[in-house]
Backbone as a printed PyTorch tensor [residue, N CA C, xyz], in Angstrom:
tensor([[[ 93.9690,  97.4940, 132.8830],
         [ 93.9290,  98.6950, 132.0830],
         [ 93.0920,  98.4650, 130.8240]],

        [[ 93.2790,  97.3140, 130.1740],
         [ 92.5240,  97.0580, 128.9480],
         [ 91.0260,  97.0690, 129.2110]],

        [[ 90.6270,  96.4890, 130.3280],
         [ 89.2040,  96.3660, 130.6230],
         [ 88.5910,  97.7000, 131.0220]],

        [[ 89.2660,  98.4370, 131.8860],
         [ 88.6710,  99.6450, 132.4390],
         [ 88.8550, 100.8760, 131.5520]],

        [[ 90.0070, 101.0220, 130.9200],
         [ 90.2520, 102.2110, 130.1120],
         [ 89.7920, 102.0590, 128.6650]],

        [[ 89.9720, 100.8710, 128.1130],
         [ 89.6550, 100.6750, 126.7040],
         [ 88.3890,  99.8630, 126.4740]],

        [[ 87.8740,  99.2500, 127.5230],
         [ 86.6760,  98.4360, 127.3890],
         [ 86.9250,  97.1080, 126.6930]],

        [[ 88.1630,  96.6090, 126.7400],
         [ 88.5200,  95.3550, 126.0910],
         [ 88.6720,  94.2370, 127.1190]],

        [[ 88.3400,  93.0470, 126.7120],
         [ 88.5170,  91.8840, 127.5690],
         [ 89.9050,  91.2920, 127.3530]],

        [[ 90.3680,  90.4990, 128.3140],
         [ 91.6550,  89.8340, 128.2010],
         [ 91.5970,  88.8220, 127.0520]],

        [[ 92.6360,  88.8000, 126.1840],
         [ 92.6180,  87.8660, 125.0560],
         [ 92.6360,  86.4120, 125.5340]],

        [[ 91.9660,  85.5540, 124.7760],
         [ 91.9230,  84.1300, 125.0910],
         [ 93.2300,  83.4870, 124.6470]],

        [[ 94.0000,  82.8880, 125.5700],
         [ 95.2830,  82.2880, 125.1860],
         [ 95.1370,  81.1220, 124.2060]],

        [[ 93.9670,  80.5100, 124.1410],
         [ 93.7510,  79.3950, 123.2200],
         [ 93.7110,  79.8570, 121.7660]],

        [[ 93.4890,  81.1340, 121.5490],
         [ 93.4080,  81.6640, 120.1780],
         [ 94.7600,  82.1110, 119.6420]],

        [[ 95.8030,  82.0630, 120.4470],
         [ 97.1160,  82.5680, 120.0180],
         [ 97.6410,  81.8150, 118.7930]],

        [[ 97.5220,  80.4850, 118.7880],
         [ 98.0100,  79.7010, 117.6640],
         [ 97.2400,  80.0360, 116.3910]],

        [[ 95.9320,  80.1250, 116.4960],
         [ 95.0980,  80.4500, 115.3240],
         [ 95.4310,  81.8520, 114.8130]],

        [[ 95.6090,  82.7990, 115.7080],
         [ 95.9580,  84.1650, 115.3010],
         [ 97.3200,  84.1900, 114.6090]],

        [[ 98.2840,  83.4580, 115.1460],
         [ 99.6130,  83.4130, 114.5330],
         [ 99.5470,  82.7890, 113.1420]],

        [[ 98.7530,  81.7540, 112.9810],
         [ 98.6030,  81.1240, 111.6710],
         [ 97.9400,  82.0750, 110.6780]],

        [[ 96.9270,  82.7900, 111.1140],
         [ 96.2540,  83.7630, 110.2340],
         [ 97.2060,  84.8680, 109.7950]],

        [[ 97.9930,  85.3790, 110.7290],
         [ 98.9380,  86.4440, 110.4130],
         [100.0070,  85.9270, 109.4510]],

        [[100.5430,  84.7390, 109.7280],
         [101.5720,  84.1640, 108.8600],
         [101.0650,  83.8980, 107.4600]],

        [[ 99.8870,  83.3180, 107.3450],
         [ 99.3040,  83.0340, 106.0350],
         [ 99.0330,  84.3330, 105.2630]],

        [[ 98.5230,  85.3310, 105.9430],
         [ 98.2640,  86.6270, 105.3020],
         [ 99.5580,  87.2520, 104.7980]],

        [[100.6130,  87.1170, 105.5790],
         [101.9170,  87.6530, 105.1820],
         [102.4220,  86.9570, 103.9230]],

        [[102.3190,  85.6420, 103.8710],
         [102.7870,  84.8770, 102.7120],
         [101.9610,  85.2130, 101.4740]],

        [[100.6390,  85.2110, 101.6020],
         [ 99.7730,  85.4940, 100.4530],
         [ 99.9860,  86.9220,  99.9600]],

        [[100.0340,  87.8680, 100.8830],
         [100.2660,  89.2640, 100.4970],
         [101.6110,  89.4510,  99.8220]],

        [[102.6280,  88.7830, 100.3230],
         [103.9500,  88.8700,  99.7130],
         [103.9740,  88.2770,  98.3200]],

        [[103.2840,  87.1740,  98.1290],
         [103.2550,  86.5400,  96.8120],
         [102.5220,  87.4090,  95.7840]],

        [[101.4920,  88.0920,  96.2190],
         [100.7740,  88.9890,  95.2970],
         [101.7190,  90.0810,  94.8080]],

        [[102.5100,  90.6330,  95.7090],
         [103.3880,  91.7370,  95.3380],
         [104.6530,  91.2760,  94.6180]],

        [[105.0580,  90.0260,  94.8260],
         [106.2350,  89.4940,  94.1380],
         [105.8970,  88.8370,  92.7970]],

        [[104.6490,  88.4980,  92.5900],
         [104.2550,  87.7650,  91.3790],
         [104.6010,  88.4770,  90.0660]],

        [[104.5810,  89.8100,  89.9840],
         [104.9540,  90.4310,  88.7060],
         [106.3550,  90.0650,  88.2360]],

        [[107.2650,  89.7910,  89.1550],
         [108.6320,  89.4440,  88.7710],
         [108.7030,  88.1290,  87.9880]],

        [[107.7060,  87.2660,  88.1460],
         [107.6980,  85.9870,  87.4440],
         [107.3100,  86.1370,  85.9640]],

        [[106.7370,  87.2520,  85.6010],
         [106.1790,  87.4190,  84.2600],
         [106.9340,  88.4130,  83.3830]],

        [[108.0550,  88.9240,  83.8550],
         [108.8290,  89.8920,  83.0740],
         [110.2670,  89.4070,  82.9300]],

        [[110.9970,  90.0330,  82.0160],
         [112.3550,  89.5600,  81.7410],
         [113.4420,  90.3080,  82.5120]],

        [[113.1600,  91.5210,  82.9890],
         [114.1830,  92.2640,  83.7320],
         [113.6480,  92.6940,  85.1010]],

        [[114.5460,  92.8410,  86.0630],
         [114.1110,  93.2680,  87.3980],
         [113.4580,  94.6490,  87.4120]],

        [[113.9130,  95.5560,  86.5700],
         [113.3200,  96.9070,  86.5350],
         [111.8700,  96.8480,  86.0730]],

        [[111.5920,  96.0120,  85.0750],
         [110.2020,  95.8270,  84.6320],
         [109.3680,  95.2410,  85.7650]],

        [[109.9420,  94.2840,  86.4690],
         [109.2410,  93.6820,  87.6070],
         [108.9550,  94.6980,  88.6920]],

        [[109.9260,  95.5740,  88.9480],
         [109.7380,  96.6140,  89.9620],
         [108.6130,  97.5600,  89.5770]],

        [[108.5930,  97.9600,  88.3260],
         [107.5290,  98.8750,  87.8650],
         [106.1530,  98.2240,  87.9740]],

        [[106.0670,  96.9870,  87.5120],
         [104.7900,  96.2780,  87.5630],
         [104.3750,  96.0060,  89.0090]],

        [[105.3420,  95.6510,  89.8410],
         [105.0490,  95.4030,  91.2520],
         [104.5720,  96.6830,  91.9520]],

        [[105.1580,  97.8120,  91.5850],
         [104.7290,  99.0880,  92.1640],
         [103.2780,  99.3930,  91.7900]],

        [[102.9190,  99.1150,  90.5400],
         [101.5390,  99.3430,  90.0980],
         [100.5740,  98.4270,  90.8490]],

        [[100.9380,  97.1470,  90.9610],
         [100.0900,  96.1840,  91.6870],
         [ 99.9550,  96.6040,  93.1540]],

        [[101.0680,  97.0490,  93.7420],
         [101.0410,  97.4880,  95.1390],
         [100.1220,  98.6890,  95.3190]],

        [[100.2160,  99.6620,  94.4290],
         [ 99.3530, 100.8440,  94.5370],
         [ 97.8800, 100.4660,  94.3700]],

        [[ 97.5970,  99.5570,  93.4450],
         [ 96.2100,  99.0990,  93.2840],
         [ 95.7080,  98.3900,  94.5440]],

        [[ 96.5510,  97.5390,  95.1240],
         [ 96.1600,  96.8360,  96.3540],
         [ 95.9320,  97.8160,  97.5000]],

        [[ 96.8190,  98.8070,  97.6110],
         [ 96.6480,  99.8200,  98.6570],
         [ 95.3640, 100.6140,  98.4480]],

        [[ 95.0580, 100.9260,  97.1970],
         [ 93.8270, 101.6570,  96.9020],
         [ 92.6020, 100.8390,  97.3150]],

        [[ 92.5840,  99.5630,  96.9250],
         [ 91.4460,  98.6990,  97.2740],
         [ 91.3340,  98.5560,  98.7930]],

        [[ 92.4630,  98.3290,  99.4610],
         [ 92.4430,  98.2140, 100.9170],
         [ 91.9220,  99.5020, 101.5490]],

        [[ 92.4240, 100.6410, 101.0860],
         [ 91.9750, 101.9260, 101.6290],
         [ 90.5000, 102.1700, 101.3870]],

        [[ 90.0200, 101.7720, 100.2130],
         [ 88.6060, 101.9310,  99.8900],
         [ 87.7440, 101.1010, 100.8430]],

        [[ 88.0980,  99.8260, 101.0050],
         [ 87.3190,  98.9490, 101.8920],
         [ 87.3920,  99.4090, 103.3430]],

        [[ 88.5780,  99.8170, 103.7760],
         [ 88.7410, 100.3070, 105.1450],
         [ 87.8870, 101.5500, 105.3740]],

        [[ 87.8710, 102.4440, 104.3920],
         [ 87.0850, 103.6720, 104.5230],
         [ 85.5950, 103.3840, 104.5710]],

        [[ 85.1590, 102.4050, 103.7850],
         [ 83.7350, 102.0260, 103.8120],
         [ 83.3410, 101.5090, 105.1900]],

        [[ 84.2430, 100.7040, 105.7880],
         [ 83.9430, 100.1290, 107.1060],
         [ 83.9800, 101.1620, 108.2190]],

        [[ 84.8480, 102.1590, 108.0800],
         [ 84.9770, 103.1610, 109.1400],
         [ 84.0700, 104.3650, 108.9350]],

        [[ 83.4040, 104.4380, 107.7710],
         [ 82.4190, 105.4950, 107.5640],
         [ 82.9700, 106.8130, 107.0630]],

        [[ 84.1970, 106.8290, 106.5580],
         [ 84.7080, 108.0780, 105.9870],
         [ 84.5630, 108.0280, 104.4730]],

        [[ 84.8320, 109.1380, 103.7990],
         [ 84.7190, 109.2200, 102.3540],
         [ 85.5900, 108.1370, 101.7170]],

        [[ 84.9730, 107.2430, 100.9730],
         [ 85.6770, 106.0820, 100.4230],
         [ 86.7680, 106.4720,  99.4420]],

        [[ 86.4840, 107.4230,  98.5590],
         [ 87.4770, 107.8170,  97.5690],
         [ 88.6800, 108.4550,  98.2430]],

        [[ 88.4370, 109.4070,  99.1370],
         [ 89.5450, 110.0920,  99.7960],
         [ 90.3270, 109.1270, 100.6900]],

        [[ 89.6550, 108.2380, 101.3930],
         [ 90.3370, 107.2600, 102.2370],
         [ 91.2340, 106.3460, 101.4300]],

        [[ 90.7610, 105.9280, 100.2550],
         [ 91.5540, 105.0550,  99.3900],
         [ 92.7900, 105.7850,  98.8680]],

        [[ 92.6150, 107.0110,  98.4210],
         [ 93.7450, 107.7980,  97.9200],
         [ 94.7360, 108.0690,  99.0420]],

        [[ 94.2390, 108.3370, 100.2210],
         [ 95.1170, 108.6100, 101.3690],
         [ 95.9950, 107.4050, 101.6980]],

        [[ 95.4010, 106.2160, 101.7830],
         [ 96.1700, 105.0080, 102.0760],
         [ 97.1910, 104.7600, 100.9630]],

        [[ 96.7790, 104.9630,  99.7170],
         [ 97.6840, 104.7550,  98.5900],
         [ 98.8550, 105.7400,  98.6440]],

        [[ 98.5860, 106.9930,  98.9520],
         [ 99.6560, 107.9940,  99.0280],
         [100.6130, 107.7180, 100.1810]],

        [[100.0870, 107.3300, 101.3180],
         [100.9490, 107.0110, 102.4630],
         [101.8640, 105.8380, 102.1110]],

        [[101.3170, 104.8210, 101.4640],
         [102.1330, 103.6850, 101.0420],
         [103.1890, 104.0890, 100.0340]],

        [[102.8310, 104.9570,  99.0920],
         [103.7830, 105.4080,  98.0720],
         [104.9120, 106.2200,  98.6940]],

        [[104.5840, 107.0880,  99.6370],
         [105.6150, 107.8870, 100.3120],
         [106.5340, 106.9790, 101.1370]],

        [[105.9600, 106.0010, 101.8260],
         [106.7790, 105.0720, 102.6100],
         [107.7080, 104.2650, 101.7120]],

        [[107.2090, 103.8050, 100.5800],
         [108.0420, 103.0430,  99.6420],
         [109.1440, 103.9190,  99.0610]],

        [[108.8060, 105.1470,  98.7100],
         [109.8090, 106.0630,  98.1510],
         [110.8900, 106.3730,  99.1840]],

        [[110.4950, 106.5470, 100.4330],
         [111.4720, 106.8070, 101.4910],
         [112.3950, 105.6020, 101.6850]],

        [[111.8350, 104.4090, 101.6960],
         [112.6530, 103.2040, 101.8380],
         [113.6040, 103.0510, 100.6550]],

        [[113.1170, 103.3080,  99.4520],
         [113.9510, 103.2190,  98.2500],
         [115.0770, 104.2520,  98.3160]],

        [[114.7430, 105.4720,  98.7400],
         [115.7540, 106.5330,  98.8530],
         [116.8270, 106.2130,  99.8830]],

        [[116.4200, 105.6560, 101.0110],
         [117.3870, 105.2800, 102.0460],
         [118.2850, 104.1570, 101.5430]],

        [[117.6970, 103.1950, 100.8360],
         [118.5120, 102.1040, 100.2710],
         [119.5180, 102.6490,  99.2670]],

        [[119.1190, 103.6360,  98.4720],
         [120.0410, 104.2440,  97.5110],
         [121.1800, 104.9760,  98.2080]],

        [[120.8990, 105.5790,  99.3700],
         [121.9430, 106.2630, 100.1290],
         [123.0380, 105.2990, 100.5850]],

        [[122.6140, 104.0950, 100.9720],
         [123.5720, 103.1280, 101.4820],
         [124.1470, 102.2220, 100.3980]],

        [[123.6990, 102.4070,  99.1720],
         [124.2130, 101.6220,  98.0640],
         [125.6440, 102.0670,  97.7570]],

        [[126.5450, 101.1350,  97.6760],
         [127.9730, 101.3920,  97.4970],
         [128.2740, 102.2590,  96.3740]]])
């Protein structure tokens, strides 16, 4: 199906370890970028605010670069990715508040 419908070749099993390492390293580095504001402030609420700002900036940059590569309007693509991330974070925060004792 991958070859005939999507035009993709079968993945090379020798690359699985390298792909897993790349994904794991990206996860750790990305997590540290978003958690780093907590190391520089005195209260968790300040850390949350600063982390939210850093996250929105990262989403904007990612959206901008993604839009440039895909050929759509860079500004609108960046804002779109940032807004989707903000809505997802707000929904997760709201759900956590619902289950908070």
